C-alpha positions in Angstrom: 117.1 -55.2 295.9 118.9 -54.6 292.6 117.2 -56.4 289.8 119.3 -57.4 286.8 118.4 -59.1 283.5 119.5 -62.7 283.8 120.4 -62.8 280.1 122.9 -59.9 280.4 125.7 -62.4 281.2 124.8 -64.6 278.2 124.8 -61.5 275.9 128.2 -60.5 277.3 129.5 -64.0 276.7 128.4 -63.9 273.0 130.0 -60.5 272.7 133.4 -61.9 273.7 133.3 -65.0 271.5 134.3 -65.2 267.8 130.7 -66.0 266.9 129.2 -63.3 269.1 128.5 -59.6 268.8 126.4 -58.9 265.7 126.9 -62.5 264.6 125.0 -64.8 266.9 125.5 -68.5 266.3 127.4 -67.7 263.0 124.4 -65.9 261.5 124.6 -62.1 260.8 121.5 -60.5 262.5 121.6 -57.6 260.0 120.7 -59.8 257.0 117.5 -61.5 256.1 116.8 -65.1 254.9 115.9 -65.4 251.2 114.6 -68.1 248.9 115.2 -67.9 245.2 113.1 -70.0 242.8 113.9 -70.2 239.0 111.1 -70.9 236.6 111.2 -71.0 232.8 110.7 -67.3 232.3 111.4 -65.7 235.7 113.1 -65.7 239.1 111.1 -65.3 242.2 112.9 -64.0 245.3 111.2 -64.3 248.7 112.6 -62.6 251.8 111.3 -62.8 255.4 111.0 -59.2 256.8 108.7 -59.6 259.9 108.1 -56.4 261.8 108.8 -54.1 258.9 106.2 -52.0 257.0 106.0 -51.7 253.2 107.4 -48.1 253.4 110.5 -49.4 255.3 111.6 -51.6 252.4 113.9 -50.7 249.4 114.4 -53.2 246.6 116.8 -52.6 243.7 117.9 -54.7 240.7 121.2 -53.8 239.1 123.4 -55.8 236.7 122.1 -59.3 237.6 122.0 -58.6 241.3 119.0 -57.9 243.6 119.5 -55.9 246.8 116.9 -55.8 249.5 117.2 -53.4 252.4 114.8 -52.4 255.2 115.1 -50.3 258.3 112.9 -48.9 261.0 113.0 -47.4 264.5 111.0 -48.5 267.5 110.7 -46.9 270.9 109.1 -48.3 274.1 108.2 -46.0 276.9 105.9 -45.9 279.9 104.1 -42.6 279.1 104.2 -39.9 281.8 105.9 -42.0 284.4 109.4 -41.5 285.6 111.0 -44.4 283.9 113.8 -46.6 285.1 114.4 -48.1 281.7 113.7 -46.6 278.3 114.5 -48.6 275.2 115.0 -47.4 271.7 115.9 -49.6 268.8 117.0 -49.1 265.2 116.8 -52.2 263.1 118.1 -52.6 259.6 118.7 -55.5 257.3 120.4 -55.8 253.9 120.8 -58.7 251.6 122.3 -58.8 248.1 122.0 -61.8 245.8 123.5 -62.4 242.4 121.1 -63.9 240.0 122.3 -66.7 237.7 121.0 -65.0 234.5 120.1 -61.6 233.2 116.7 -60.2 234.0 114.4 -57.4 232.7 114.8 -55.0 235.6 112.1 -52.6 234.4 109.5 -55.3 234.4 110.3 -56.6 237.9 107.5 -56.5 240.5 107.4 -56.8 244.3 104.7 -57.4 246.8 104.8 -57.4 250.6 102.3 -59.4 252.6 102.3 -60.9 256.1 106.0 -60.0 256.6 107.1 -61.8 253.4 108.5 -59.8 250.5 108.1 -61.5 247.1 110.0 -60.1 244.1 109.4 -61.4 240.6 112.1 -60.8 238.0 111.4 -61.8 234.4 114.4 -63.4 232.6 116.0 -61.5 229.8 117.2 -63.0 226.5 119.9 -60.3 225.7 122.4 -58.9 228.2 122.0 -55.1 227.6 121.8 -53.2 230.8 120.7 -49.7 231.6 122.5 -49.3 235.0 119.8 -50.6 237.4 116.1 -50.1 238.2 114.3 -49.4 241.5 111.4 -51.8 242.1 108.3 -50.4 243.9 106.9 -52.6 246.6 103.1 -53.0 246.5 
């Protein structure tokens, strides 16, 4: 008996439709959802990155824009057995967001806890820029 995945036909259908492929239901699967809060003296950006480790994440602030990217590889295998199916996956997400005001990029901080990245960006009073700053994730 030949076993097939019952969802293969559904995946093929989405691959043939205008909203299919890498965009399922109109949402790009290679991006991450973000929330941006503005306070008196700072912006706080929160991004959901479940399944990623701190070392997989890169956060950059440049010219009033924050860019969050993460990538990792996973591999599932049945050890020493002769396998009929072996799956490898490379996942990556990227999201860039323009901030409504200038920030002090060198004073930005980022934490990653329970799959949620939180980046705090202090607001800047003047608009001088030094070309960007990499933000370490703690």
